[in-house]
N, CA, C and O atoms as a Tinker XYZ file with bonds, in Angstrom:
   344  protein
     1  N    110.031000  -20.106000  186.080000    73     2
     2  CA   110.960000  -19.989000  187.176000    64     1     3
     3  C    111.000000  -18.550000  187.696000    63     2     4     5
     4  O    111.281000  -18.338000  188.875000    81     3
     5  N    110.727000  -17.559000  186.842000    73     3     6
     6  CA   110.792000  -16.166000  187.252000    64     5     7
     7  C    109.623000  -15.731000  188.124000    63     6     8     9
     8  O    109.772000  -14.829000  188.949000    81     7
     9  N    108.462000  -16.357000  187.956000    73     7    10
    10  CA   107.307000  -15.947000  188.748000    64     9    11
    11  C    107.193000  -16.809000  189.993000    63    10    12    13
    12  O    107.569000  -17.982000  189.998000    81    11
    13  N    106.667000  -16.202000  191.045000    73    11    14
    14  CA   106.513000  -16.920000  192.310000    64    13    15
    15  C    105.084000  -17.452000  192.382000    63    14    16    17
    16  O    104.128000  -16.680000  192.318000    81    15
    17  N    104.943000  -18.747000  192.513000    73    15    18
    18  CA   103.617000  -19.342000  192.616000    64    17    19
    19  C    103.197000  -19.417000  194.082000    63    18    20    21
    20  O    103.960000  -19.058000  194.979000    81    19
    21  N    101.999000  -19.878000  194.303000    73    19    22
    22  CA   101.476000  -20.000000  195.664000    64    21    23
    23  C    102.302000  -20.995000  196.473000    63    22    24    25
    24  O    102.439000  -20.842000  197.687000    81    23
    25  N    102.847000  -22.004000  195.819000    73    23    26
    26  CA   103.647000  -23.004000  196.527000    64    25    27
    27  C    104.953000  -22.420000  197.030000    63    26    28    29
    28  O    105.423000  -22.781000  198.109000    81    27
    29  N    105.542000  -21.524000  196.258000    73    27    30
    30  CA   106.757000  -20.851000  196.718000    64    29    31
    31  C    106.480000  -20.053000  197.990000    63    30    32    33
    32  O    107.249000  -20.108000  198.950000    81    31
    33  N    105.374000  -19.311000  197.984000    73    31    34
    34  CA   105.036000  -18.485000  199.141000    64    33    35
    35  C    104.706000  -19.337000  200.366000    63    34    36    37
    36  O    105.060000  -18.969000  201.486000    81    35
    37  N    104.042000  -20.458000  200.168000    73    35    38
    38  CA   103.735000  -21.339000  201.305000    64    37    39
    39  C    105.009000  -21.927000  201.911000    63    38    40    41
    40  O    105.115000  -22.042000  203.132000    81    39
    41  N    105.963000  -22.295000  201.081000    73    39    42
    42  CA   107.227000  -22.834000  201.594000    64    41    43
    43  C    107.987000  -21.748000  202.354000    63    42    44    45
    44  O    108.555000  -22.022000  203.411000    81    43
    45  N    108.007000  -20.527000  201.836000    73    43    46
    46  CA   108.671000  -19.419000  202.524000    64    45    47
    47  C    107.994000  -19.146000  203.861000    63    46    48    49
    48  O    108.676000  -18.931000  204.863000    81    47
    49  N    106.678000  -19.152000  203.893000    73    47    50
    50  CA   105.931000  -18.941000  205.132000    64    49    51
    51  C    106.237000  -20.034000  206.150000    63    50    52    53
    52  O    106.422000  -19.741000  207.331000    81    51
    53  N    106.292000  -21.274000  205.714000    73    51    54
    54  CA   106.601000  -22.396000  206.601000    64    53    55
    55  C    108.008000  -22.254000  207.184000    63    54    56    57
    56  O    108.211000  -22.509000  208.371000    81    55
    57  N    108.966000  -21.856000  206.375000    73    55    58
    58  CA   110.338000  -21.673000  206.854000    64    57    59
    59  C    110.398000  -20.535000  207.875000    63    58    60    61
    60  O    111.091000  -20.651000  208.886000    81    59
    61  N    109.689000  -19.448000  207.626000    73    59    62
    62  CA   109.673000  -18.319000  208.562000    64    61    63
    63  C    109.059000  -18.736000  209.892000    63    62    64    65
    64  O    109.568000  -18.362000  210.949000    81    63
    65  N    107.979000  -19.500000  209.856000    73    63    66
    66  CA   107.330000  -19.954000  211.083000    64    65    67
    67  C    108.249000  -20.888000  211.852000    63    66    68    69
    68  O    108.327000  -20.801000  213.078000    81    67
    69  N    108.940000  -21.772000  211.166000    73    67    70
    70  CA   109.847000  -22.698000  211.836000    64    69    71
    71  C    111.018000  -21.940000  212.458000    63    70    72    73
    72  O    111.421000  -22.248000  213.579000    81    71
    73  N    111.561000  -20.972000  211.758000    73    71    74
    74  CA   112.729000  -20.247000  212.262000    64    73    75
    75  C    112.363000  -19.344000  213.439000    63    74    76    77
    76  O    113.044000  -19.357000  214.465000    81    75
    77  N    111.300000  -18.566000  213.298000    73    75    78
    78  CA   110.969000  -17.584000  214.323000    64    77    79
    79  C    109.972000  -18.090000  215.354000    63    78    80    81
    80  O    109.989000  -17.619000  216.491000    81    79
    81  N    109.122000  -19.015000  215.005000    73    79    82
    82  CA   108.091000  -19.481000  215.925000    64    81    83
    83  C    106.869000  -18.586000  215.861000    63    82    84    85
    84  O    106.945000  -17.419000  215.475000    81    83
    85  N    105.743000  -19.159000  216.248000    73    83    86
    86  CA   104.484000  -18.418000  216.142000    64    85    87
    87  C    104.378000  -17.327000  217.194000    63    86    88    89
    88  O    103.774000  -16.287000  216.930000    81    87
    89  N    104.944000  -17.531000  218.377000    73    87    90
    90  CA   104.834000  -16.525000  219.436000    64    89    91
    91  C    105.580000  -15.244000  219.045000    63    90    92    93
    92  O    105.061000  -14.144000  219.237000    81    91
    93  N    106.779000  -15.377000  218.506000    73    91    94
    94  CA   107.536000  -14.190000  218.088000    64    93    95
    95  C    106.846000  -13.482000  216.928000    63    94    96    97
    96  O    106.830000  -12.253000  216.862000    81    95
    97  N    106.273000  -14.267000  216.013000    73    95    98
    98  CA   105.575000  -13.642000  214.880000    64    97    99
    99  C    104.322000  -12.912000  215.347000    63    98   100   101
   100  O    103.999000  -11.845000  214.825000    81    99
   101  N    103.610000  -13.476000  216.327000    73    99   102
   102  CA   102.418000  -12.812000  216.865000    64   101   103
   103  C    102.803000  -11.512000  217.555000    63   102   104   105
   104  O    102.143000  -10.489000  217.373000    81   103
   105  N    103.878000  -11.550000  218.351000    73   103   106
   106  CA   104.334000  -10.333000  219.028000    64   105   107
   107  C    104.797000   -9.281000  218.025000    63   106   108   109
   108  O    104.511000   -8.095000  218.189000    81   107
   109  N    105.499000   -9.706000  217.005000    73   107   110
   110  CA   105.969000   -8.766000  215.989000    64   109   111
   111  C    104.787000   -8.139000  215.247000    63   110   112   113
   112  O    104.798000   -6.945000  214.948000    81   111
   113  N    103.770000   -8.949000  214.954000    73   111   114
   114  CA   102.585000   -8.428000  214.273000    64   113   115
   115  C    101.831000   -7.423000  215.122000    63   114   116   117
   116  O    101.386000   -6.395000  214.612000    81   115
   117  N    101.680000   -7.703000  216.412000    73   115   118
   118  CA   100.962000   -6.766000  217.278000    64   117   119
   119  C    101.777000   -5.491000  217.486000    63   118   120   121
   120  O    101.208000   -4.402000  217.559000    81   119
   121  N    103.099000   -5.613000  217.583000    73   119   122
   122  CA   103.946000   -4.425000  217.704000    64   121   123
   123  C    103.858000   -3.558000  216.454000    63   122   124   125
   124  O    103.784000   -2.332000  216.543000    81   123
   125  N    103.867000   -4.192000  215.303000    73   123   126
   126  CA   103.757000   -3.449000  214.046000    64   125   127
   127  C    102.395000   -2.764000  213.949000    63   126   128   129
   128  O    102.309000   -1.614000  213.519000    81   127
   129  N    101.333000   -3.462000  214.346000    73   127   130
   130  CA    99.995000   -2.882000  214.303000    64   129   131
   131  C     99.859000   -1.683000  215.226000    63   130   132   133
   132  O     99.256000   -0.679000  214.846000    81   131
   133  N    100.409000   -1.770000  216.431000    73   131   134
   134  CA   100.323000   -0.641000  217.360000    64   133   135
   135  C    101.185000    0.528000  216.879000    63   134   136   137
   136  O    100.833000    1.687000  217.098000    81   135
   137  N    102.304000    0.234000  216.228000    73   135   138
   138  CA   103.143000    1.309000  215.692000    64   137   139
   139  C    102.412000    2.062000  214.582000    63   138   140   141
   140  O    102.465000    3.291000  214.527000    81   139
   141  N    101.736000    1.339000  213.707000    73   139   142
   142  CA   100.982000    1.976000  212.625000    64   141   143
   143  C     99.823000    2.790000  213.198000    63   142   144   145
   144  O     99.536000    3.885000  212.717000    81   143
   145  N     99.163000    2.261000  214.217000    73   143   146
   146  CA    98.044000    2.953000  214.853000    64   145   147
   147  C     98.517000    4.260000  215.497000    63   146   148   149
   148  O     97.867000    5.295000  215.349000    81   147
   149  N     99.637000    4.215000  216.205000    73   147   150
   150  CA   100.179000    5.426000  216.828000    64   149   151
   151  C    100.631000    6.435000  215.780000    63   150   152   153
   152  O    100.476000    7.641000  215.972000    81   151
   153  N    101.186000    5.953000  214.680000    73   151   154
   154  CA   101.605000    6.847000  213.600000    64   153   155
   155  C    100.407000    7.583000  213.007000    63   154   156   157
   156  O    100.462000    8.795000  212.798000    81   155
   157  N     99.328000    6.856000  212.738000    73   155   158
   158  CA    98.129000    7.488000  212.186000    64   157   159
   159  C     97.555000    8.509000  213.159000    63   158   160   161
   160  O     97.119000    9.586000  212.752000    81   159
   161  N     97.557000    8.167000  214.460000    73   159   162
   162  CA    97.034000    9.072000  215.478000    64   161   163
   163  C     97.852000   10.361000  215.521000    63   162   164   165
   164  O     97.288000   11.451000  215.609000    81   163
   165  N     99.173000   10.240000  215.460000    73   163   166
   166  CA   100.019000   11.433000  215.496000    64   165   167
   167  C     99.863000   12.266000  214.226000    63   166   168   169
   168  O     99.967000   13.491000  214.277000    81   167
   169  N     99.618000   11.621000  213.099000    73   167   170
   170  CA    99.394000   12.373000  211.862000    64   169   171
   171  C     98.111000   13.189000  211.951000    63   170   172   173
   172  O     98.079000   14.338000  211.511000    81   171
   173  N     97.049000   12.608000  212.519000    73   171   174
   174  CA    95.791000   13.336000  212.669000    64   173   175
   175  C     95.946000   14.477000  213.659000    63   174   176   177
   176  O     95.371000   15.546000  213.457000    81   175
   177  N     96.715000   14.274000  214.730000    73   175   178
   178  CA    96.956000   15.345000  215.692000    64   177   179
   179  C     97.755000   16.471000  215.044000    63   178   180   181
   180  O     97.506000   17.645000  215.318000    81   179
   181  N     98.707000   16.124000  214.192000    73   179   182
   182  CA    99.496000   17.133000  213.493000    64   181   183
   183  C     98.649000   17.953000  212.542000    63   182   184   185
   184  O     98.856000   19.160000  212.414000    81   183
   185  N     97.697000   17.317000  211.872000    73   183   186
   186  CA    96.797000   18.035000  210.966000    64   185   187
   187  C     95.886000   18.970000  211.756000    63   186   188   189
   188  O     95.603000   20.080000  211.304000    81   187
   189  N     95.422000   18.537000  212.937000    73   187   190
   190  CA    94.569000   19.386000  213.760000    64   189   191
   191  C     95.330000   20.611000  214.245000    63   190   192   193
   192  O     94.789000   21.716000  214.237000    81   191
   193  N     96.581000   20.430000  214.668000    73   191   194
   194  CA    97.385000   21.556000  215.127000    64   193   195
   195  C     97.705000   22.503000  213.982000    63   194   196   197
   196  O     97.716000   23.719000  214.173000    81   195
   197  N     97.963000   21.970000  212.806000    73   195   198
   198  CA    98.260000   22.809000  211.649000    64   197   199
   199  C     97.024000   23.618000  211.260000    63   198   200   201
   200  O     97.144000   24.774000  210.853000    81   199
   201  N     95.847000   23.022000  211.382000    73   199   202
   202  CA    94.614000   23.733000  211.062000    64   201   203
   203  C     94.348000   24.872000  212.022000    63   202   204   205
   204  O     93.823000   25.913000  211.626000    81   203
   205  N     94.709000   24.680000  213.295000    73   203   206
   206  CA    94.510000   25.733000  214.286000    64   205   207
   207  C     95.476000   26.882000  214.070000    63   206   208   209
   208  O     95.125000   28.036000  214.317000    81   207
   209  N     96.690000   26.588000  213.613000    73   207   210
   210  CA    97.704000   27.616000  213.435000    64   209   211
   211  C     97.520000   28.407000  212.146000    63   210   212   213
   212  O     98.049000   29.513000  212.033000    81   211
   213  N     96.800000   27.884000  211.187000    73   211   214
   214  CA    96.687000   28.550000  209.893000    64   213   215
   215  C     95.444000   29.418000  209.779000    63   214   216   217
   216  O     94.917000   29.594000  208.680000    81   215
   217  N     94.961000   29.972000  210.904000    73   215   218
   218  CA    93.830000   30.884000  210.833000    64   217   219
   219  C     94.288000   32.184000  210.180000    63   218   220   221
   220  O     95.394000   32.650000  210.452000    81   219
   221  N     93.461000   32.773000  209.327000    73   219   222
   222  CA    93.876000   34.005000  208.644000    64   221   223
   223  C     93.968000   35.173000  209.620000    63   222   224   225
   224  O     93.160000   35.292000  210.542000    81   223
   225  N     94.966000   36.035000  209.405000    73   223   226
   226  CA    95.170000   37.182000  210.280000    64   225   227
   227  C     94.188000   38.304000  209.958000    63   226   228   229
   228  O     93.857000   39.092000  210.843000    81   227
   229  N     93.718000   38.397000  208.725000    73   227   230
   230  CA    92.825000   39.467000  208.301000    64   229   231
   231  C     91.369000   39.014000  208.330000    63   230   232   233
   232  O     90.658000   39.132000  207.332000    81   231
   233  N     90.934000   38.505000  209.454000    73   231   234
   234  CA    89.546000   38.054000  209.568000    64   233   235
   235  C     88.698000   39.205000  210.073000    63   234   236   237
   236  O     89.029000   39.836000  211.077000    81   235
   237  N     87.609000   39.478000  209.379000    73   235   238
   238  CA    86.692000   40.534000  209.770000    64   237   239
   239  C     85.318000   39.899000  209.929000    63   238   240   241
   240  O     84.779000   39.329000  208.980000    81   239
   241  N     84.765000   39.995000  211.103000    73   239   242
   242  CA    83.454000   39.421000  211.422000    64   241   243
   243  C     83.377000   37.946000  211.059000    63   242   244   245
   244  O     82.352000   37.477000  210.565000    81   243
   245  N     84.445000   37.226000  211.300000    73   243   246
   246  CA    84.448000   35.792000  211.062000    64   245   247
   247  C     84.661000   35.401000  209.611000    63   246   248   249
   248  O     84.684000   34.212000  209.295000    81   247
   249  N     84.817000   36.376000  208.716000    73   247   250
   250  CA    85.041000   36.058000  207.315000    64   249   251
   251  C     86.460000   36.456000  206.932000    63   250   252   253
   252  O     86.927000   37.540000  207.279000    81   251
   253  N     87.126000   35.585000  206.229000    73   251   254
   254  CA    88.500000   35.862000  205.815000    64   253   255
   255  C     88.494000   36.585000  204.479000    63   254   256   257
   256  O     87.719000   36.257000  203.581000    81   255
   257  N     89.374000   37.575000  204.364000    73   255   258
   258  CA    89.518000   38.255000  203.089000    64   257   259
   259  C     90.556000   37.498000  202.269000    63   258   260   261
   260  O     91.579000   37.057000  202.791000    81   259
   261  N     90.280000   37.358000  200.998000    73   259   262
   262  CA    91.234000   36.689000  200.125000    64   261   263
   263  C     91.894000   37.726000  199.235000    63   262   264   265
   264  O     91.245000   38.636000  198.719000    81   263
   265  N     93.176000   37.570000  199.071000    73   263   266
   266  CA    93.956000   38.470000  198.235000    64   265   267
   267  C     94.470000   37.652000  197.064000    63   266   268   269
   268  O     95.102000   36.617000  197.275000    81   267
   269  N     94.219000   38.085000  195.840000    73   267   270
   270  CA    94.692000   37.312000  194.688000    64   269   271
   271  C     96.218000   37.310000  194.663000    63   270   272   273
   272  O     96.847000   38.298000  195.041000    81   271
   273  N     96.811000   36.214000  194.225000    73   271   274
   274  CA    98.274000   36.146000  194.176000    64   273   275
   275  C     98.812000   37.122000  193.142000    63   274   276   277
   276  O     98.197000   37.361000  192.102000    81   275
   277  N     99.972000   37.676000  193.453000    73   275   278
   278  CA   100.602000   38.614000  192.526000    64   277   279
   279  C    101.755000   37.925000  191.846000    63   278   280   281
   280  O    102.436000   37.083000  192.431000    81   279
   281  N    101.960000   38.289000  190.623000    73   279   282
   282  CA   103.059000   37.747000  189.843000    64   281   283
   283  C    104.191000   38.763000  189.874000    63   282   284   285
   284  O    103.972000   39.938000  189.581000    81   283
   285  N    105.391000   38.333000  190.222000    73   283   286
   286  CA   106.525000   39.249000  190.366000    64   285   287
   287  C    106.850000   39.943000  189.049000    63   286   288   289
   288  O    107.227000   41.115000  189.041000    81   287
   289  N    106.708000   39.232000  187.943000    73   287   290
   290  CA   107.041000   39.846000  186.655000    64   289   291
   291  C    106.021000   40.907000  186.277000    63   290   292   293
   292  O    106.393000   41.916000  185.678000    81   291
   293  N    104.744000   40.715000  186.608000    73   291   294
   294  CA   103.735000   41.705000  186.248000    64   293   295
   295  C    103.897000   42.960000  187.088000    63   294   296   297
   296  O    103.656000   44.058000  186.588000    81   295
   297  N    104.299000   42.835000  188.354000    73   295   298
   298  CA   104.504000   44.036000  189.158000    64   297   299
   299  C    105.734000   44.790000  188.684000    63   298   300   301
   300  O    105.753000   46.020000  188.729000    81   299
   301  N    106.764000   44.080000  188.229000    73   299   302
   302  CA   107.957000   44.751000  187.699000    64   301   303
   303  C    107.617000   45.473000  186.399000    63   302   304   305
   304  O    108.098000   46.580000  186.158000    81   303
   305  N    106.785000   44.848000  185.558000    73   303   306
   306  CA   106.374000   45.495000  184.311000    64   305   307
   307  C    105.544000   46.738000  184.594000    63   306   308   309
   308  O    105.729000   47.764000  183.939000    81   307
   309  N    104.631000   46.663000  185.560000    73   307   310
   310  CA   103.804000   47.811000  185.901000    64   309   311
   311  C    104.650000   48.940000  186.450000    63   310   312   313
   312  O    104.397000   50.105000  186.141000    81   311
   313  N    105.646000   48.623000  187.256000    73   311   314
   314  CA   106.518000   49.637000  187.814000    64   313   315
   315  C    107.343000   50.306000  186.710000    63   314   316   317
   316  O    107.506000   51.526000  186.703000    81   315
   317  N    107.856000   49.503000  185.784000    73   315   318
   318  CA   108.647000   50.045000  184.685000    64   317   319
   319  C    107.805000   50.929000  183.768000    63   318   320   321
   320  O    108.262000   51.979000  183.317000    81   319
   321  N    106.573000   50.499000  183.497000    73   319   322
   322  CA   105.715000   51.298000  182.626000    64   321   323
   323  C    105.286000   52.580000  183.302000    63   322   324   325
   324  O    105.098000   53.588000  182.622000    81   323
   325  N    105.121000   52.583000  184.622000    73   323   326
   326  CA   104.733000   53.803000  185.311000    64   325   327
   327  C    105.885000   54.788000  185.377000    63   326   328   329
   328  O    105.652000   55.996000  185.418000    81   327
   329  N    107.141000   54.301000  185.389000    73   327   330
   330  CA   108.300000   55.180000  185.386000    64   329   331
   331  C    108.422000   55.905000  184.041000    63   330   332   333
   332  O    108.828000   57.065000  183.980000    81   331
   333  N    108.061000   55.193000  182.965000    73   331   334
   334  CA   108.171000   55.812000  181.645000    64   333   335
   335  C    107.085000   56.850000  181.423000    63   334   336   337
   336  O    107.291000   57.782000  180.646000    81   335
   337  N    105.958000   56.726000  182.065000    73   335   338
   338  CA   104.868000   57.657000  181.873000    64   337   339
   339  C    105.156000   59.009000  182.527000    63   338   340   341
   340  O    104.600000   60.025000  182.109000    81   339
   341  N    105.986000   59.033000  183.512000    73   339   342
   342  CA   106.233000   60.277000  184.240000    64   341   343
   343  C    107.093000   61.200000  183.509000    63   342   344
   344  O    107.388000   62.290000  183.999000    81   343
């Protein structure tokens, strides 16, 4: 009783078709498909715009310079150790 068999799904599908009709279901399906298509298109456009905006500012002859990330604790330790050396 806990699992849904194929017969349960067919009865549910038949009830949905009777209640809404095939024309409304076809229109709803095409509307949903066009909404998903437009969503995907806007996502790709957003990625293209983000790629254009994220060009590196320190580009020399078309090559970007990379700077290794700094750790805040290591710079604080280096500063503290340099103060003690003086």
